[in-house]
C-alpha positions in Angstrom: 137.9 145.5 90.1 140.1 143.6 92.4 143.7 144.6 92.3 146.4 142.0 92.7 148.9 142.5 95.5 152.4 143.8 94.7 154.9 141.1 95.6 158.6 141.9 96.3 160.8 139.0 95.1 163.3 136.9 96.9 164.6 133.4 96.3 166.5 130.9 98.4 166.8 128.3 95.7 169.2 125.5 95.2 170.8 127.5 92.4 171.3 130.9 93.8 170.7 132.1 97.3 169.9 135.8 97.9 168.8 136.6 94.4 167.6 140.0 93.4 164.5 140.1 91.3 162.6 142.7 89.2 159.2 143.7 90.7 156.5 141.1 90.3 152.7 141.7 90.2 150.5 138.7 90.9 146.8 138.3 90.0 144.8 135.5 91.7 141.8 133.9 90.0 139.7 135.9 92.4 141.1 139.1 91.0 140.0 138.3 87.4 137.0 136.2 88.4 137.8 133.2 86.2 139.5 129.8 86.4 143.1 129.0 87.6 144.8 128.0 84.3 145.9 130.6 81.8 147.1 128.9 78.6 148.2 131.8 76.3 148.8 135.6 76.5 148.8 138.3 73.8 148.9 142.1 73.7 146.9 144.2 71.3 148.0 147.4 69.6 146.0 149.4 72.2 148.1 147.7 74.9 145.2 145.7 76.3 146.2 142.2 77.5 144.3 139.2 76.4 144.6 135.8 78.2 143.3 132.4 77.2 141.7 131.1 80.4 140.0 127.9 81.1 136.7 129.8 81.6 137.0 132.0 78.5 138.8 135.0 77.1 140.1 137.6 79.6 140.7 141.2 78.7 142.8 143.5 81.0 143.3 147.2 80.4 145.5 147.9 83.4 142.5 148.9 85.6 139.7 146.4 85.2 139.1 142.9 83.9 136.5 141.7 81.4 135.5 138.1 80.5 134.1 136.7 77.3 132.9 133.2 76.8 133.0 131.2 73.6 129.6 130.2 72.1 130.1 126.7 73.4 131.5 128.0 76.7 134.6 125.9 76.3 138.2 126.4 77.5 140.1 129.0 75.5 143.5 127.4 74.7 145.1 130.1 72.5 144.9 133.8 71.8 146.6 136.1 69.4 145.7 139.8 69.1 146.4 140.9 65.5 145.5 144.4 64.3 141.9 145.1 65.3 141.0 141.5 65.9 141.6 139.1 68.7 141.9 135.5 67.5 141.1 132.6 69.8 141.1 128.9 69.7 139.2 126.5 72.0 137.5 123.2 72.1 136.0 122.5 68.7 136.0 126.2 68.0 138.2 129.0 66.5 137.4 132.5 65.3 138.0 136.1 66.2 136.7 138.9 68.4 136.0 142.5 67.3 135.2 145.5 69.3 131.7 146.7 68.5 129.4 149.4 69.9 130.1 150.6 73.4 133.5 148.9 73.5 132.2 145.3 73.9 133.9 142.5 72.1 131.8 140.5 69.7 132.7 137.0 68.5 132.7 135.7 64.9 133.3 132.0 64.4 135.5 130.8 61.6 135.2 127.1 62.4 131.4 127.1 61.8 132.0 127.0 58.1 133.9 123.7 58.4 132.1 122.4 61.5 131.4 119.0 59.9 135.0 118.6 59.0 136.4 119.1 62.4 137.9 116.1 64.2 136.2 114.8 67.3 137.4 116.6 70.5 139.7 118.8 68.5 141.3 121.7 70.5 143.3 124.6 69.1 146.6 125.4 71.0 148.4 127.9 68.8 147.6 130.8 66.5 150.2 132.3 64.1 150.0 134.9 61.4 151.8 134.2 58.1 151.5 136.8 55.4 147.8 136.6 54.3 147.1 133.5 56.4 146.2 132.8 60.0 147.2 129.4 61.2 145.2 127.6 63.8 147.0 124.6 65.3 145.5 121.6 66.9 147.3 118.4 68.0 146.1 116.8 64.7 145.9 119.5 62.1 147.0 122.9 61.0 144.1 125.0 59.6 145.0 127.9 57.4 142.5 130.8 57.2 142.9 133.0 54.1 142.4 136.6 55.0 141.7 137.6 51.4 139.0 135.1 50.4 138.0 133.8 53.9 138.6 130.3 52.8 140.0 127.6 55.1 142.2 124.6 54.3 144.1 122.3 56.5 147.2 120.1 56.7 146.7 116.6 58.0 149.0 114.6 60.2 148.9 111.0 61.1 150.9 111.7 64.3 150.6 114.2 67.0 151.6 117.9 66.3 152.6 119.2 69.7 153.9 122.6 68.6 154.1 125.0 65.6 156.8 127.7 65.2 157.2 130.8 63.0 160.7 131.5 61.6 160.6 134.5 59.3 157.5 133.9 57.2 157.8 130.1 57.3 155.7 127.9 59.5 157.6 125.0 61.2 156.0 122.2 63.2 157.0 119.0 64.8 155.5 115.6 64.2 156.3 113.2 67.0 158.3 110.2 65.9 159.1 111.8 62.6 160.9 115.2 63.1 160.5 118.9 62.3 158.7 120.0 59.1 157.9 123.2 57.4 155.1 124.2 55.0 156.1 125.0 51.5 153.5 125.6 48.8 150.8 124.4 51.1 152.6 121.0 51.7 154.5 119.6 54.7 158.2 119.2 54.0 160.5 117.3 56.4 163.4 119.6 57.5 165.1 117.8 60.4 164.7 114.1 61.4 167.2 113.9 64.2 166.4 111.3 66.8 166.0 113.8 69.6 163.2 115.5 67.7 161.4 112.2 67.3 161.6 111.4 71.0 161.4 114.7 72.8 158.9 117.5 72.3 160.2 120.8 70.8 159.1 123.8 72.8 160.4 126.6 70.5 162.8 127.3 67.7 164.8 130.6 67.7 166.5 131.9 64.6 170.0 133.3 65.1 172.4 134.9 62.7 174.3 131.7 61.9 172.1 128.9 63.2 168.9 127.7 64.7 168.5 127.3 68.4 166.0 124.6 69.3 164.6 124.2 72.9 163.3 120.8 73.9 161.0 120.0 76.8 163.4 117.6 78.6 166.8 117.8 77.0 167.6 121.5 76.9 168.9 123.5 73.9 170.3 122.3 70.7 171.8 124.2 67.8 171.6 123.3 64.1 174.3 124.9 61.9 174.8 123.7 58.3 172.6 120.7 59.0 174.7 119.6 62.1 172.9 119.1 65.4 174.9 120.1 68.5 173.9 120.4 72.2 174.2 124.1 73.0 177.4 124.8 74.8 175.9 127.3 77.3 176.4 127.6 81.0 172.8 126.9 82.0 172.0 124.2 79.4 172.8 121.4 81.8 170.5 122.9 84.3 167.7 123.4 81.8 168.0 119.7 80.6 167.1 118.7 84.2 163.8 120.6 84.0 160.6 120.2 82.1 160.1 123.3 79.9 156.6 124.0 78.7 156.8 127.5 77.1 159.5 129.9 76.0 160.1 133.2 74.1 163.1 135.3 73.1 162.9 138.8 74.5 163.6 142.1 72.8 167.1 142.3 74.4 167.9 138.8 73.0 167.6 137.1 76.3 165.4 134.0 76.8 162.5 133.5 79.1 161.6 129.8 79.8 158.4 128.7 81.6 158.7 125.3 83.3 156.3 122.7 84.6 157.6 122.8 88.2 160.5 125.2 88.5 158.9 128.5 87.7 160.6 131.0 85.3 164.1 130.7 84.0 165.8 133.8 82.5 168.9 133.3 80.3 171.1 135.8 78.6 171.8 135.7 74.9 174.8 133.4 75.5 172.8 130.9 77.6 174.0 131.9 81.0 171.6 132.0 83.9 170.3 135.5 84.7 167.7 134.6 87.2 165.4 131.9 88.4 162.0 133.0 89.7 159.7 130.6 91.3 157.0 130.5 94.0 159.6 131.1 96.7 160.7 134.1 94.8 157.3 135.7 94.4 155.4 133.9 91.6 151.9 132.6 92.4 152.7 129.2 91.0 155.7 127.2 89.7 153.9 126.0 86.6 154.3 128.5 83.8 152.0 127.6 80.9 152.6 130.7 78.8 155.1 133.5 78.4 154.6 136.9 76.7 156.7 140.0 76.5 154.6 143.2 76.0 155.6 146.2 74.0 157.1 147.9 77.1 159.3 145.0 78.0 157.1 143.6 80.8 157.1 139.8 80.9 153.6 138.2 81.4 153.3 134.7 82.7 150.2 132.6 82.4 150.3 130.2 85.3 148.6 127.0 86.3 147.1 129.1 89.1 146.9 132.8 88.3 148.8 135.4 86.3 152.0 137.2 87.0 154.1 139.9 85.3 157.6 141.0 85.8 158.9 144.5 85.1 162.2 143.5 83.6 163.0 147.1 82.6 162.3 148.5 86.1 165.2 150.4 87.8 164.5 148.3 90.8 165.9 144.9 91.8 164.5 143.5 95.0 165.9 141.2 97.6 163.4 139.9 100.0 164.1 137.4 102.8 160.7 135.6 103.1 162.3 133.2 105.5 162.9 135.9 108.1 166.5 134.8 108.7 167.9 138.3 108.2 165.0 140.4 109.4 164.2 144.1 108.9 167.1 146.1 107.4 168.0 149.3 109.4 171.4 149.9 107.8 173.2 149.1 104.6 176.9 149.6 103.7 179.3 148.5 101.1 182.9 148.2 102.3 185.8 146.5 100.6 183.5 145.0 97.9 181.4 143.3 100.6 177.7 144.3 101.1 176.7 144.5 104.7 173.1 144.5 106.1 172.4 145.7 109.6 169.1 144.2 110.7 167.1 143.6 113.9 168.7 140.1 113.9 172.3 141.1 113.6 175.0 142.1 111.0 175.1 140.1 107.8 177.4 140.2 104.8 177.8 138.8 101.3 179.9 139.2 98.2 177.6 140.9 95.6 179.3 138.9 92.8 178.7 135.6 94.6 175.7 133.4 94.4 175.9 132.6 98.1 173.5 134.0 100.6 174.0 136.4 103.5 176.1 135.3 106.4 175.9 136.6 110.0 179.0 138.0 111.6 179.5 136.2 114.9 179.0 138.3 118.0 176.6 140.8 116.3 173.4 139.0 117.1 170.7 141.6 118.0 169.6 145.0 116.8 172.0 146.9 114.5 171.2 150.6 114.2 173.9 152.0 111.9 176.8 151.2 109.6 179.3 154.0 108.7 182.8 154.2 107.3 185.3 156.7 108.6 189.0 156.9 107.8 188.9 153.6 105.9 187.2 151.8 108.8 183.7 150.3 109.2 181.8 151.1 112.4 178.7 149.3 113.5 176.3 150.9 115.9 174.6 148.1 117.9 172.1 147.7 120.7 175.0 146.2 122.7 177.4 149.0 121.9 179.9 149.9 119.2 181.8 147.5 117.0 184.6 147.9 114.5 184.3 145.5 111.5 187.5 144.1 110.1 187.8 141.1 107.7 184.2 140.1 108.3 184.8 140.0 112.0 183.4 142.3 114.8 185.5 143.8 117.6 183.6 145.7 120.3 185.3 149.1 121.0 182.7 150.6 123.3 180.2 148.8 125.5 177.8 151.7 126.1 174.3 150.4 125.1 172.5 151.6 122.1 174.8 153.3 119.6 172.5 155.2 117.2 174.9 157.2 115.0 178.5 158.4 114.4 180.0 161.7 113.3 183.5 163.0 112.8 184.4 166.0 115.0 185.6 168.9 112.8 189.3 169.5 112.8 189.8 166.5 115.1 190.4 163.4 112.9 191.3 161.5 116.0 187.9 162.0 117.6 184.6 160.4 116.7 181.3 161.3 118.4 178.5 158.7 118.8 174.9 159.1 119.9 173.7 156.5 122.4 170.5 155.7 124.3 171.9 157.8 127.3 173.5 160.7 125.6 176.7 161.6 123.6 180.0 159.9 123.8 183.5 160.5 122.3 185.6 157.8 120.7 189.4 158.5 120.3 191.9 156.9 118.0 194.9 156.2 120.1 197.8 153.9 119.6 196.3 152.6 116.4 193.0 151.7 117.9 189.6 153.3 118.5 188.3 153.3 122.0 185.9 155.2 124.3 187.4 158.5 125.7 184.6 160.2 127.6 180.8 160.8 127.9 179.7 164.3 127.3 178.9 165.7 130.7 175.6 167.4 131.6 173.6 165.8 128.8 172.0 162.3 129.1 169.2 162.3 126.6 168.8 159.7 123.8 170.8 161.1 120.8 169.6 159.2 117.8 170.0 162.2 115.5 172.7 164.7 116.1 174.9 167.1 114.1 178.0 169.1 114.9 178.6 172.7 113.9 181.3 175.0 115.3 181.5 173.6 118.9 177.7 173.4 118.8 175.7 170.2 118.8 172.1 169.8 117.6 170.3 166.8 119.0 166.8 165.8 117.8 164.6 163.9 120.3 161.2 163.2 118.7 159.4 163.5 122.0 161.4 166.1 123.9 162.3 168.5 121.1 165.4 169.9 119.5 168.4 170.4 121.8 171.0 173.1 121.0 174.1 172.3 123.0 177.3 174.4 123.3 180.4 172.5 124.4 183.9 173.2 125.4 186.7 173.0 122.8 187.6 169.5 123.9 184.1 168.1 123.7 183.9 167.0 127.3 181.3 169.2 128.9 177.9 170.6 127.7 178.3 174.2 128.8 174.8 175.4 127.8 171.6 173.6 126.6 168.6 175.1 125.0 165.6 173.0 123.9 163.0 173.9 121.3 159.8 172.0 122.1 157.9 173.6 119.2 159.7 171.5 116.7 159.2 167.9 117.6 157.2 165.0 116.3 157.2 161.2 115.9 159.6 160.0 113.1 161.2 163.4 112.9 164.7 163.7 111.5 167.9 165.8 111.6 170.8 166.0 109.1 173.7 168.1 108.1 173.6 168.7 104.4 175.9 171.0 102.5 177.0 172.6 105.8 173.4 173.4 106.8 171.5 171.8 109.6 168.1 170.6 108.4 165.2 169.3 110.6 162.1 167.6 109.2 158.8 166.5 110.7 155.2 166.5 109.6 154.9 170.3 109.3 157.8 170.5 106.8 161.5 170.8 106.4 163.3 173.5 108.4 166.7 175.1 108.1 168.8 176.5 110.9 169.2 180.2 110.7 172.4 181.1 112.6 171.5 184.8 112.6 168.3 184.2 114.4 169.5 181.2 116.4 166.4 179.2 115.3 164.9 177.1 112.5 163.1 178.6 109.6 160.9 176.7 107.2 162.3 175.9 103.8 159.4 176.3 101.5 161.0 174.5 98.5 162.0 171.4 100.4 158.7 171.3 102.4 156.9 170.8 99.1 158.0 167.2 99.3 155.4 166.6 102.1 152.6 168.4 100.3 149.4 166.5 99.6 149.5 164.2 102.6 152.8 162.5 101.5 154.5 162.7 104.9 155.3 159.3 106.6 158.7 160.0 108.0 161.1 163.0 108.6 164.1 160.8 108.0 166.8 162.7 106.1 169.8 161.0 104.6 172.8 162.6 102.9 174.4 160.1 100.5 178.0 159.2 100.1 178.7 162.1 97.7 177.2 164.7 100.1 175.5 166.2 97.0 172.1 164.4 97.3 169.6 164.6 100.1 167.2 161.6 100.3 163.6 162.0 101.8 161.0 159.3 102.1 157.3 159.9 101.4 154.1 157.9 101.0 154.5 157.0 97.3 158.1 158.1 96.5 161.6 158.3 97.6 162.8 161.8 96.8 166.2 163.2 96.4 167.4 166.8 96.4 170.2 167.7 94.0 171.7 170.6 92.1 170.1 171.7 88.9 172.0 171.1 85.6 171.8 174.8 84.6 172.2 176.5 87.9 173.1 175.8 91.5 169.6 175.7 92.8 168.0 172.8 94.6 165.9 170.5 92.4 163.6 167.9 93.8 163.2 164.6 92.0 160.8 161.9 92.9 161.3 158.2 92.3 158.1 156.1 92.6 158.4 153.4 95.3 155.1 152.9 97.2 155.4 153.2 101.0 153.8 149.7 101.5 157.1 148.2 100.5 158.8 150.1 103.3 156.1 149.7 106.0 157.4 148.6 109.4 160.5 150.7 109.4 159.0 154.2 109.3 161.4 156.7 110.8 164.2 154.1 110.4 164.6 154.2 106.7 168.1 153.6 105.3 169.8 154.1 102.0 173.3 153.5 100.9 174.9 154.8 97.7 175.9 155.4 95.2 177.9 152.2 95.1 180.7 151.3 92.7 178.2 150.9 89.8 176.1 153.9 90.8 173.3 151.9 92.4 171.6 152.8 95.6 170.5 150.2 98.2 167.3 151.0 100.2 166.4 149.0 103.3 163.0 147.4 103.7 161.2 145.5 106.4 162.5 142.1 105.0 165.3 142.9 102.7 166.4 145.7 100.4 165.7 147.4 97.1 168.5 148.1 94.7 167.9 151.2 92.6 169.7 151.9 89.3 169.1 155.6 88.8 170.3 155.4 85.2 167.3 153.3 84.3 164.8 155.8 85.6 162.7 157.1 82.8 159.9 159.6 82.5 158.1 157.6 79.9 154.8 159.1 79.0 151.7 157.1 78.3 148.1 157.4 77.2 144.9 157.6 79.2 141.6 156.3 77.9 138.0 156.2 78.7 136.4 152.9 79.5 132.9 151.9 80.2 130.3 154.7 80.6 127.0 153.8 82.1 123.9 155.8 82.8 121.2 155.3 85.5 118.0 157.1 86.2 117.0 159.0 89.4 116.1 155.7 91.1 119.6 154.4 90.5 118.5 151.7 88.0 120.9 151.2 85.0 119.1 152.4 81.9 118.7 149.6 79.4 121.1 149.8 76.5 122.8 152.7 78.2 126.4 151.7 77.7 128.0 154.6 75.9 130.8 154.6 73.3 133.4 157.1 74.8 134.2 158.2 71.2 130.7 159.6 70.7 128.9 162.5 72.3 126.2 161.4 74.7 122.7 162.7 74.7 120.6 161.7 77.6 117.0 162.3 78.7 116.5 164.5 81.7 115.8 161.6 84.1 119.0 159.8 82.9 121.2 162.2 84.9 123.4 159.7 86.9 126.6 158.8 85.1 129.5 156.5 86.1 132.6 157.0 84.0 135.5 154.5 84.0 139.0 155.5 82.8 142.3 153.7 82.7 145.9 153.9 81.6 147.3 150.6 80.2 150.4 150.8 82.3 151.7 147.6 83.9 154.1 148.5 86.8 154.3 146.4 89.9 155.6 149.2 92.2 153.8 152.1 90.7 150.0 152.6 90.6 148.6 155.1 88.2 146.8 158.2 89.6 144.1 160.1 88.0 142.7 163.6 88.1 139.4 164.7 86.5 137.1 167.6 86.1 133.5 168.1 84.8 133.3 171.3 82.7 129.9 172.8 83.0 129.6 171.8 86.7 133.0 171.6 88.4 135.7 173.5 86.5 138.5 172.7 89.0 140.5 169.6 88.8 140.0 167.0 91.5 142.7 165.7 93.8 144.9 162.9 92.5 143.3 159.5 93.2 143.9 155.9 92.4 140.2 155.3 91.8 139.5 154.3 88.2 135.9 155.6 88.0 133.8 158.5 89.1 130.1 158.9 89.6 128.0 162.0 89.0 124.5 162.0 90.5 121.5 164.1 89.9 123.1 166.3 87.2 120.9 169.3 86.1 120.1 169.7 82.5 122.9 171.3 80.3 126.0 170.5 78.3 129.1 169.0 80.0 132.6 167.8 79.1 134.3 165.3 81.3 138.1 165.4 81.2 140.6 163.1 82.9 144.4 162.9 82.9 146.8 160.5 84.7 150.3 160.1 86.0 152.4 157.1 87.0 155.7 157.6 88.8 157.5 160.3 87.0 155.5 159.9 83.8 152.4 161.7 82.8 149.7 160.9 80.3 150.4 162.3 76.8 146.7 163.2 76.4 143.7 164.3 78.3 140.8 162.0 77.6 137.4 163.7 77.3 133.8 162.8 76.9 131.1 165.4 76.0 127.5 164.8 76.8 124.3 166.7 77.4 121.3 166.1 79.5 118.0 167.2 78.0 115.8 169.8 79.7 112.9 168.4 81.7 109.6 168.2 79.7 108.4 171.4 81.3 111.4 173.3 79.9 111.3 172.0 76.3 110.5 174.0 73.2 107.1 172.3 72.8 106.4 173.0 76.5 107.3 176.7 76.0 104.9 176.9 72.9 102.3 175.2 75.1 103.0 177.7 77.8 102.6 180.6 75.3 99.3 179.3 74.0 98.1 178.7 77.5 99.3 182.2 78.4 97.3 183.7 75.5 94.2 181.7 76.3 94.7 182.5 80.0 95.1 186.2 79.3 91.8 186.2 77.4 90.1 184.3 80.1 91.7 186.5 82.8 90.7 189.6 80.9 87.1 188.4 80.7 87.1 187.2 84.2 88.5 190.5 85.4 86.0 192.5 83.4 83.2 190.4 84.8 84.7 190.7 88.2 85.1 194.5 88.0 81.6 194.8 86.7 80.3 192.7 89.6 82.6 194.5 91.9 81.2 197.9 90.7 77.7 196.7 91.2 78.6 195.3 94.5 80.1 198.7 95.4 76.8 200.4 94.4 74.8 197.9 96.5 77.3 198.3 99.3 76.9 202.0 99.1 73.1 201.6 99.2 73.4 199.3 102.1 75.7 201.6 103.9 73.4 204.5 103.2 70.4 202.5 104.6 72.5 201.4 107.5 73.5 205.0 108.1 69.9 206.0 107.9 69.0 203.2 110.3 71.8 204.2 112.6 70.6 207.8 112.5 67.0 206.8 113.2 68.2 204.6 115.9 70.3 207.4 117.3 67.2 209.7 117.2 65.2 207.1 119.0 68.0 206.6 121.4 68.0 210.4 122.0 64.2 210.4 122.4 64.4 207.5 124.8 67.1 209.3 126.6 64.9 212.3 126.8 62.0 210.2 127.9 64.1 208.5 130.5 65.2 211.8 131.7 61.6 213.0 131.7 60.6 209.8 133.4 63.3 210.2 135.9 62.1 213.8 136.6 58.6 212.5 137.0 59.7 209.9 139.4 61.6 212.5 141.2 58.5 214.6 141.3 56.4 211.6 142.4 58.9 210.8 145.1 59.0 214.5 146.2 55.3 214.7 146.1 54.9 211.5 148.1 57.5 212.6 150.6 55.8 215.9 150.9 52.5 214.4 151.6 54.0 212.0 154.1 55.8 214.7 156.0 52.8 217.0 155.9 50.4 214.3 157.2 53.0 213.3 159.8 53.3 216.8 161.0 49.5 217.3 161.1 49.1 214.0 162.9 51.6 215.1 165.5 49.9 218.4 165.9 46.6 216.7 166.2 48.0 214.4 168.8 49.3 217.3 170.8 46.0 219.1 170.7 44.1 216.0 171.7 46.4 215.4 174.6 46.3 219.0 175.8 44.1 220.4 178.6 42.1 222.3 176.0 41.0 219.2 174.2 37.3 219.8 174.7 37.4 223.4 173.6 35.7 224.5 170.5 38.7 226.0 169.1 40.7 222.8 169.5 37.9 220.7 168.0 37.8 223.0 165.0 41.5 222.8 164.5 41.4 219.0 164.8 38.6 219.0 162.2 40.6 221.1 159.9 43.6 218.8 160.3 41.6 215.7 159.5 40.1 217.4 156.5 43.7 218.4 155.4 44.9 214.8 155.9 42.0 213.3 154.0 42.1 215.8 151.1 41.7 214.3 147.7 43.9 216.9 146.2 47.0 215.3 147.5 45.9 211.9 146.1 44.9 213.3 142.8 48.3 215.0 142.5 50.0 211.8 143.5 48.1 209.7 141.0 48.8 212.2 138.3 52.5 211.9 139.0 52.3 208.2 139.4 50.5 207.7 136.1 53.2 209.7 134.3 55.9 207.6 135.9 54.3 204.2 135.8 51.3 204.4 133.6 51.2 200.7 132.6 51.2 199.5 136.1 47.7 200.7 137.0 46.3 199.4 133.7 47.9 196.0 134.2 46.8 195.9 137.9 43.2 196.6 137.0 43.4 194.1 134.2 44.9 191.3 136.4 42.8 192.2 139.5 39.6 193.9 138.4 38.0 193.3 141.8 40.2 195.8 143.6 38.6 198.9 145.2 40.0 202.4 144.8 41.5 202.2 148.3 43.1 198.8 147.3 44.6 200.5 144.2 45.8 203.4 146.3 47.5 200.9 148.7 49.0 199.1 145.6 50.4 202.4 144.3 52.1 203.1 147.6 53.5 199.6 147.7 54.7 200.0 144.1 56.8 202.9 145.5 58.2 200.3 148.0 56.9 202.2 151.0 56.7 200.5 154.4 53.5 200.2 156.4 54.7 202.9 158.7 55.2 205.2 155.7 51.8 204.4 154.2 49.9 204.9 157.5 50.1 208.8 157.4 49.1 208.8 153.7 45.9 206.9 154.5 45.4 208.6 157.8 45.3 205.3 159.6 47.5 203.6 162.0 50.3 201.2 160.8 48.3 198.3 162.2 45.4 199.3 160.0 47.8 199.3 157.1 48.8 195.7 157.9 45.2 194.7 157.9 44.6 196.3 154.6 47.7 194.5 153.2 46.3 191.2 154.5 42.9 191.9 152.8 44.7 192.9 149.6 46.6 189.6 149.6 43.4 187.7 149.8 41.8 189.6 147.0 44.9 188.9 144.9 44.8 185.2 145.9 48.5 185.3 146.9 49.9 182.3 148.8 51.2 182.5 152.3 54.8 182.3 151.1 54.4 185.1 148.5 55.6 188.6 149.4 53.0 191.2 148.5 55.5 194.0 147.9 57.6 191.8 145.6 54.6 190.7 143.7 53.5 194.3 143.1 57.0 195.3 142.1 57.1 192.6 139.4 53.9 193.6 137.7 
């Protein structure tokens, strides 16, 4: 949906400069996505608006637009919503629309039954209900559709029929060049044949108590009383006669609304005096008004040659907007001596409210005006250039100190007036009949835009430096002490004295000065005004009565007043969206109440006049619109548009919902807000929002109830719209799935039981086999251990044998060595040749060569290395016993020197034996004999 922009109205026309207009809302063709021209407008009982557009039928519910095309896709020229049907007429086609399933309009043609009887290129421009008939008007015929028997008949004309009119239950129509007729008993009867009705087109006929009021296109109004035609003696009739009027209606308040070809909208009161003229310069999208319709709430809808506009005629606001920029942004407003003054960034302007003239600048006040205040019957102007006193629409400068922000009377000193300036505080004195500057307050030179006086104390708010608390001497000449509170400071903060209390406001809330604690304490009630992100400005204004405090927020202007039943503060909000005040945040201004009780609120290019007596807390209805369903992929499910009146039942995969809702409220300055909840998922209400739809994604299965309510301004919806729906369980959680699960569980249990029984049997057999294997392994381990022990014993025995062999060998070696030394000694002695020595030597030789030692050695060697001798004899069978003996000694890794005594030969002889042994064994030159024998 594209929302049209709110337009504040202003008009510098040739008729009436500086007009005030009701709020206007414009919709461009891009907003409703159709063609420019809108030929007819009607409202249904459900408050939906229907517009006959060049592209088709438009439907607007206050939040979104829908478009419907005729079967032949022709222009829709007329529309009339009657009961539960919407009748339309177009090119060669007329019929009605009914709301069918899922809220969509469906067309039924009435002209199809007489298609052959239609005239070529016939178009239907008006639709009127008369008793049991619906009249469809073309420029050549009037077709009467009977609601009871569905028959259609028509009234022919040999001349053009520009308009038809309903007076009471009688249908009137004009035949060009003939006059005005009415239908009686199904026949056309001439009523008036005045020349003016033959030459000029009649736009509408209005029935009054004593006469008929007839509006022509080019010649204004005429009255017919007792058969006498008279030009209407009304103040605006001469003006109307100069325009080309295309459409007109009489409003509920008896006023008249006229749509013109090139002059916009003309509003007349019941007596014909001009109330207002609204054209493109005053806020309309276009000056050609093709159709006019007043809805049931008094809002005036205009079908334009380029777009659609509506005016809130019953709004408490009247808006003056200077689109030319001549006056500029308004910073101060004051009414003084029946003259309205505007202080702007361009200067000081004035006008007589009862005059049709525009605003006029007071000479000498060019530039920025900051404030306008009345004291002691005199008007003071605070200006960038200094201070002016305004008398008889003229300005007289009374102080030239730059930048006068504000004025305040000094208590108990009617002759003194304090003013805040760019550079501090200054005192004006009334002396000899004139006001003039007396002194500047010493010791204080800070900008003093906001200040208040209390018991020789002055509070000054500086939005960047903080709150100053100044104590002054009794004559207000010297600041004796200054304290500054830097905690309470902020952009656009404000300060005011209200009911003898000093109030300070900034984004954190509204604070009240507590004299007992010499500080500011937050006022919880007043601070509620800024709740919900509503803060835009801390500007506080006490009105003329001193009884009301005005505060400006994002969507409202709020005032604090006394309750009707007690003396407590009551906060009342008046809807006025902040976008209309943007550009002057922190510099808001309001004057009032004026003589008629109205308030004037400054804007960035004019002002808004507020009539508080017209403020109403009218309640309204909220409704559900389109509800669409999409699957997990985000694709819209085919035929998923849901009727909000029915309970929705969706498949599990259809768990994404988009729900639209709306309030058919048509207010230019107030946008409806909505709050919703989804019971079953989110039980808390959402924050207020202007969005007209909500999307829920990936909802789990279950039952839900969506609820939504709305508010607009001070009104709230009478009802809470709701939609209940359920999302099915996934297939794996359905009843059939659970039955399947049960059956599978039973079958599974049987299979599991059998499997486990088979398993346990196998497991038991495996345990038996495992026990057998373990017993066998244990037996094997035991046998292995026995063998190991036996081997250990054998090794130990072998080791012992080796030790015995080594000991034996060593013993033989030592014995033989000893005997050889003894022998050598004997042979080298002088008694060598004696018989006794020879006998001893013989005994020694016999002892050395004894076989007993060898046999004992071989016995020990065989025990220690039995396999060696066998292998040696097998590999080298040609070895002699002496060779085997040498091999045995070499096996023990004995050297030639150690072997020599064992063989009772010299070491040299041992080497020779070794050499011969190598040859017998066929060893190569590089082979080591000892290594070879050790490896056998």
